[in-house]
C-alpha positions in Angstrom: 31.1 111.7 -96.8 33.2 112.0 -93.7 36.0 113.1 -95.7 33.7 116.0 -96.6 33.1 116.9 -93.1 36.7 117.2 -92.5 37.9 119.0 -95.2 34.8 122.0 -94.3 35.7 122.1 -91.2 39.0 123.0 -91.8 38.3 125.4 -94.3 35.5 127.1 -92.2 38.7 127.1 -89.3 40.7 129.2 -91.7 37.5 131.8 -92.8 37.1 131.9 -88.8 40.6 132.8 -88.4 40.6 135.7 -90.8 37.1 137.4 -89.1 39.6 137.3 -85.9 42.4 138.3 -87.5 40.1 141.0 -88.6 38.4 141.6 -85.6 41.9 142.3 -83.9 43.1 145.1 -86.3 39.7 146.6 -85.7 40.3 146.7 -81.8 43.8 147.7 -82.8 42.3 151.1 -85.1 39.7 151.9 -82.3 42.8 152.4 -80.7 44.8 154.0 -83.4 41.9 157.0 -84.0 42.1 157.4 -80.4 45.3 158.3 -80.1 45.0 160.6 -83.3 42.3 162.1 -81.8 43.8 162.7 -78.1 47.0 163.9 -79.5 45.7 165.8 -81.7 43.2 167.7 -80.0 44.4 167.7 -76.6 48.9 167.9 -77.2 48.7 169.1 -80.1 50.4 167.0 -82.3 49.9 165.0 -85.3 52.1 161.8 -86.0 51.4 161.1 -90.1 53.0 157.2 -89.1 49.8 156.3 -87.1 47.9 158.6 -89.7 48.5 156.2 -91.8 48.6 152.6 -90.2 44.4 154.0 -89.9 44.0 153.3 -93.2 46.7 149.6 -93.2 44.2 148.5 -90.2 40.8 149.3 -92.1 42.2 147.2 -95.2 43.2 144.0 -93.3 39.7 144.2 -91.9 38.0 144.8 -94.4 40.3 142.2 -97.0 40.2 139.6 -93.9 36.6 140.6 -92.9 35.1 139.3 -96.6 35.9 135.3 -96.4 34.2 135.7 -92.7 31.7 137.4 -94.1 31.4 134.8 -96.9 31.9 131.6 -93.8 29.2 133.1 -92.1 26.4 134.7 -94.6 27.2 137.7 -93.2 27.6 139.0 -96.9 25.0 141.2 -99.3 23.0 139.3 -101.4 19.1 139.2 -102.9 17.1 137.5 -98.9 13.6 138.5 -100.8 14.7 135.7 -103.2 16.9 134.0 -100.7 14.9 133.0 -97.4 12.8 131.7 -99.6 14.2 128.9 -101.5 14.4 125.5 -100.0 17.9 124.1 -98.5 18.7 122.4 -101.7 18.0 125.8 -104.1 20.1 127.7 -101.6 23.1 124.9 -102.2 22.4 125.0 -105.8 22.9 129.0 -106.2 26.0 128.8 -103.9 27.7 126.0 -105.6 27.4 128.2 -108.9 27.7 131.5 -107.3 31.3 130.2 -105.4 32.3 128.7 -109.0 31.0 131.2 -111.2 32.0 134.2 -108.9 33.8 134.1 -106.0 36.8 131.9 -107.0 37.3 133.4 -109.8 36.9 137.0 -108.8 39.9 135.8 -105.9 42.0 134.8 -108.7 41.7 137.7 -110.8 42.5 140.1 -107.5 45.4 136.9 -106.6 46.6 137.6 -109.9 47.2 141.3 -110.1 47.4 141.7 -106.4 50.4 139.7 -106.0 52.6 141.8 -108.7 51.5 144.6 -107.3 52.8 143.7 -103.8 56.1 142.6 -105.5 56.7 145.2 -107.8 56.1 147.4 -104.1 58.7 145.1 -102.5 61.8 145.0 -105.4 61.1 148.8 -105.1 60.9 149.4 -101.3 58.3 151.2 -101.9 57.2 153.5 -98.6 55.1 156.3 -97.6 55.4 159.8 -100.0 54.9 161.6 -96.2 57.6 162.6 -93.7 56.9 160.2 -90.9 55.4 158.3 -92.9 55.4 154.6 -92.2 58.4 153.1 -94.3 57.7 149.4 -95.9 54.3 149.9 -98.3 54.5 146.3 -99.2 53.4 144.4 -96.6 49.7 146.1 -96.7 50.1 145.5 -100.1 50.4 142.1 -99.2 47.4 141.4 -97.7 45.6 141.7 -100.5 46.8 138.9 -102.2 47.0 137.2 -99.2 43.3 137.8 -99.1 42.4 136.3 -102.1 43.7 133.5 -101.1 41.1 133.4 -98.2 38.5 134.5 -99.9 38.8 131.9 -102.9 39.1 129.1 -99.3 35.8 131.0 -98.0 34.6 130.0 -101.6 35.5 126.5 -101.5 34.2 126.1 -98.3 30.7 127.2 -99.0 30.7 124.8 -102.2 31.4 121.8 -99.2 28.7 123.1 -97.1 26.5 123.4 -99.7 27.8 119.3 -100.3 27.0 118.5 -97.5 23.2 120.1 -97.5 22.5 118.8 -100.7 23.5 114.6 -99.2 21.0 115.7 -96.2 23.6 115.8 -93.2 23.4 120.1 -92.8 20.8 123.0 -93.5 21.1 126.5 -93.6 19.8 127.5 -89.8 18.4 131.3 -90.6 20.8 133.8 -89.1 19.4 136.7 -87.2 22.1 140.2 -86.1 25.4 140.1 -85.4 24.9 136.7 -84.1 28.1 135.0 -85.5 30.2 137.8 -85.1 30.8 137.8 -81.6 
């Protein structure tokens, strides 16, 4: 059982790292939006590159926020049923959900996202707009990377559920956004 605890902690750390990166990207995105608004309405200046950077950063927030949400149980689920179940039932539901949905879905996203990013890199794809960002493959590479981290978060759901089934851990109810800060 000791090895499963170490694996569980290691996988959890990777998901928490994704959350930290998403948090930093959110702060950068807020600064970017602030800059765009001030530049546009105060100085009558528009930067296509900075506008594109907004959706690049938003993509990072969204794509790397998924593994963190899975780790902290912040994802959408039918809580009407889930909250009434015992910890062992929750553990089995999480194992089945990770095996049947999270990991296969992550594989599909990785499989198609990898080709998407490689094609973008090999074409030297950049923005179609003058003044836009030159290396579009960088943001497209986040798609397969986030799929790998989402699969890792799915494995973490399984290791945590195994610890719950063994009686070593429980599912603690969380309220609000306490895991986000």
